C-alpha positions in Angstrom: 89.5 -43.0 42.8 92.1 -41.2 40.7 90.8 -38.0 39.1 91.7 -39.2 35.6 89.9 -42.4 36.1 86.9 -40.4 37.4 86.9 -38.4 34.3 87.1 -41.5 32.1 84.2 -43.0 34.0 82.1 -39.9 33.4 83.0 -39.8 29.7 82.1 -43.5 29.3 78.7 -42.9 31.1 77.9 -40.1 28.7 78.9 -41.8 25.5 77.4 -44.4 23.2 80.1 -44.3 20.5 83.3 -45.6 22.1 86.1 -47.5 20.2 88.8 -49.4 22.0 92.2 -49.9 20.4 94.5 -52.3 22.3 97.8 -54.2 22.3 99.8 -56.7 24.2 99.4 -55.0 27.5 95.7 -55.9 27.6 96.6 -59.5 27.9 99.6 -59.5 30.1 97.3 -59.5 33.1 96.0 -62.8 31.7 99.5 -64.2 31.8 100.4 -63.7 28.2 103.9 -62.2 27.7 104.2 -59.0 25.8 107.0 -58.3 23.3 108.9 -55.2 24.2 109.0 -54.9 28.0 112.1 -55.9 30.1 110.7 -59.5 30.4 109.1 -59.5 27.0 109.7 -62.0 24.2 112.2 -59.7 22.4 114.4 -59.6 25.5 114.7 -63.4 25.7 117.4 -65.6 24.1 116.7 -68.2 21.5 118.8 -69.7 18.7 117.1 -67.1 16.5 115.7 -63.7 17.4 111.9 -63.8 17.9 111.5 -61.3 15.1 113.1 -63.8 12.8 111.2 -66.8 14.0 107.9 -64.9 13.6 108.6 -64.1 9.9 107.0 -65.6 6.9 110.3 -66.7 5.3 111.4 -68.4 8.6 108.0 -70.2 8.8 108.4 -71.5 5.3 112.0 -72.5 5.7 112.0 -73.9 9.3 108.5 -74.8 10.4 109.8 -77.1 13.0 111.7 -74.3 14.7 108.7 -72.0 14.4 106.4 -74.4 16.1 108.9 -75.0 18.9 108.8 -71.3 19.7 105.0 -71.3 19.2 104.4 -74.1 21.7 106.8 -72.6 24.1 105.8 -68.9 24.0 102.5 -68.6 22.1 100.4 -71.2 23.8 97.0 -70.1 25.0 96.3 -73.2 27.1 94.5 -72.2 30.3 94.6 -68.5 29.5 91.4 -66.6 30.5 90.1 -63.1 29.9 90.8 -60.5 32.5 88.8 -57.6 33.7 89.7 -55.4 30.8 88.3 -58.0 28.4 85.1 -58.6 30.3 84.4 -54.9 30.9 84.8 -54.1 27.2 82.3 -56.9 26.4 79.9 -55.4 29.0 80.2 -52.0 27.4 79.4 -53.4 24.0 76.3 -55.1 25.4 75.3 -51.8 27.1 75.4 -50.2 23.6 78.3 -47.9 24.5 81.2 -49.6 22.7 81.1 -49.9 18.9 84.2 -51.9 18.3 87.4 -53.5 19.8 90.4 -53.1 17.5 93.2 -55.3 18.7 96.8 -56.1 17.8 96.6 -59.3 19.9 96.2 -62.8 18.4 94.9 -64.5 21.5 91.2 -64.3 20.9 90.5 -63.3 24.5 88.1 -60.5 23.6 85.8 -63.0 21.9 86.1 -65.4 24.8 85.0 -62.6 27.1 81.9 -62.0 25.0 82.9 -59.2 22.6 81.2 -59.5 19.2 82.7 -56.7 17.1 86.4 -57.4 17.2 88.8 -56.3 14.5 92.0 -58.4 14.7 94.7 -56.5 12.9 97.2 -59.3 13.3 94.9 -62.3 13.0 94.3 -65.0 15.6 95.8 -68.3 16.8 92.2 -69.5 17.3 92.0 -69.9 13.5 94.4 -72.1 11.5 94.5 -73.1 7.8 96.1 -75.8 5.7 98.4 -74.2 3.2 97.8 -76.9 0.6 94.0 -77.4 0.6 92.7 -74.5 2.6 90.9 -76.6 5.3 90.3 -74.7 8.5 91.2 -75.9 12.0 90.7 -74.6 15.5 93.3 -73.9 18.1 93.3 -77.3 19.7 94.6 -79.0 16.5 97.7 -76.9 16.5 98.3 -76.8 20.3 98.0 -80.6 20.6 100.1 -81.5 17.6 103.6 -82.9 18.1 105.9 -80.9 15.9 104.5 -79.4 12.8 100.7 -79.8 12.6 99.5 -81.5 9.4 96.2 -81.5 7.6 94.4 -84.7 6.7 95.7 -84.0 3.1 99.3 -83.9 4.4 99.7 -80.1 4.1 101.3 -77.9 6.7 98.8 -76.0 8.9 99.6 -72.4 9.5 98.1 -70.2 12.2 96.0 -67.3 10.7 98.3 -64.7 12.2 100.1 -61.9 10.3 103.8 -62.8 10.4 106.6 -60.3 9.7 106.9 -59.8 5.9 103.1 -60.3 5.5 100.7 -57.5 4.9 97.7 -56.7 7.1 94.2 -57.4 5.8 93.1 -54.3 3.9 89.4 -54.9 4.7 90.1 -55.1 8.5 92.3 -52.0 8.3 89.6 -50.0 6.4 86.9 -51.0 8.9 89.2 -50.0 11.8 89.7 -46.6 10.1 85.9 -46.2 9.7 85.2 -46.9 13.4 88.0 -44.7 14.7 87.2 -41.8 12.5 83.6 -41.7 13.7 84.3 -42.4 17.4 83.3 -40.0 20.2 85.8 -41.6 22.6 88.9 -43.5 21.5 90.5 -45.5 24.3 93.9 -46.8 23.6 95.3 -49.4 26.0 98.3 -51.6 26.5 100.2 -50.7 23.4 103.5 -48.9 22.9 102.2 -47.6 19.6 105.4 -48.3 17.7 104.2 -51.1 15.4 103.1 -49.7 12.0 100.8 -49.6 10.1 98.6 -50.4 13.1 99.8 -47.5 15.3 99.0 -45.1 12.5 95.3 -45.8 13.0 95.3 -43.3 15.9 95.8 -40.5 13.4 92.3 -41.1 12.0 90.7 -40.1 15.3 88.9 -36.7 14.9 87.5 -36.2 18.4 88.7 -34.6 21.6 88.5 -37.5 24.0 91.6 -39.5 23.2 92.4 -41.7 26.2 95.8 -43.4 26.6 96.1 -46.2 29.3 99.6 -47.6 29.4 102.2 -48.3 32.1 105.0 -46.8 30.1 105.3 -43.7 28.0 104.4 -43.7 24.3 105.1 -41.3 21.5 101.4 -40.3 21.5 101.3 -39.2 25.1 101.3 -35.5 24.3 98.3 -36.0 22.0 96.2 -37.6 24.7 93.3 -35.7 26.3 93.5 -38.2 29.2 96.6 -40.1 30.2 96.4 -42.9 32.7 99.7 -44.8 33.6 98.0 -47.7 35.4 97.4 -51.4 34.7 94.6 -51.6 32.2 92.6 -54.3 34.0 92.6 -52.2 37.2 91.4 -49.1 35.3 88.5 -51.0 33.6 87.5 -52.5 37.0 86.7 -49.0 38.1 84.7 -47.8 35.1 
């Protein structure tokens, strides 16, 4: 076992106040594409850039085009949690992990059994009619042909934070509270370039900042422990 992973395993064994902060890299091992890697969504060609398609104004103006992209690249059909998700849920049940803070919208942490999950960017598992406010599950949207419609005729929108939309202040405040009180902060599968989410790291006050990411981040020099491995493989060893 790698020395850094051994150290992480020891820290986890000794702590009961761990917070995990994760991004797209947590779910790539489940088959969900990330955004910024060579093969990520931002490197692929569409009639419109993905950043444009995933914006509030584009959704309002061209919902048909939005849902074409959604069904093509954001479908969660058949996607299952990987070892990172399941081990985090185990650590919570063991009383060690206090919260999972995620930038992902796939709901895989909850499917793995995690209870305290703060979703900074929302979730495709929840959907709401923009006219009457009725709530729908994932299946309603995934099985719809074209733009999903409510029984009232309104357009159903995934409860995800699109570009041009603000993050939920309550979720952000709770994330700050957990991070600022954490003994160990484990950051995994995120490039830490998306703000304001990435700025949450600055609220950590401890001396056990763990970064698990295949590629370098701007926070590498701040880490007390740096592990450049696949996150699922790391969690399988702790």
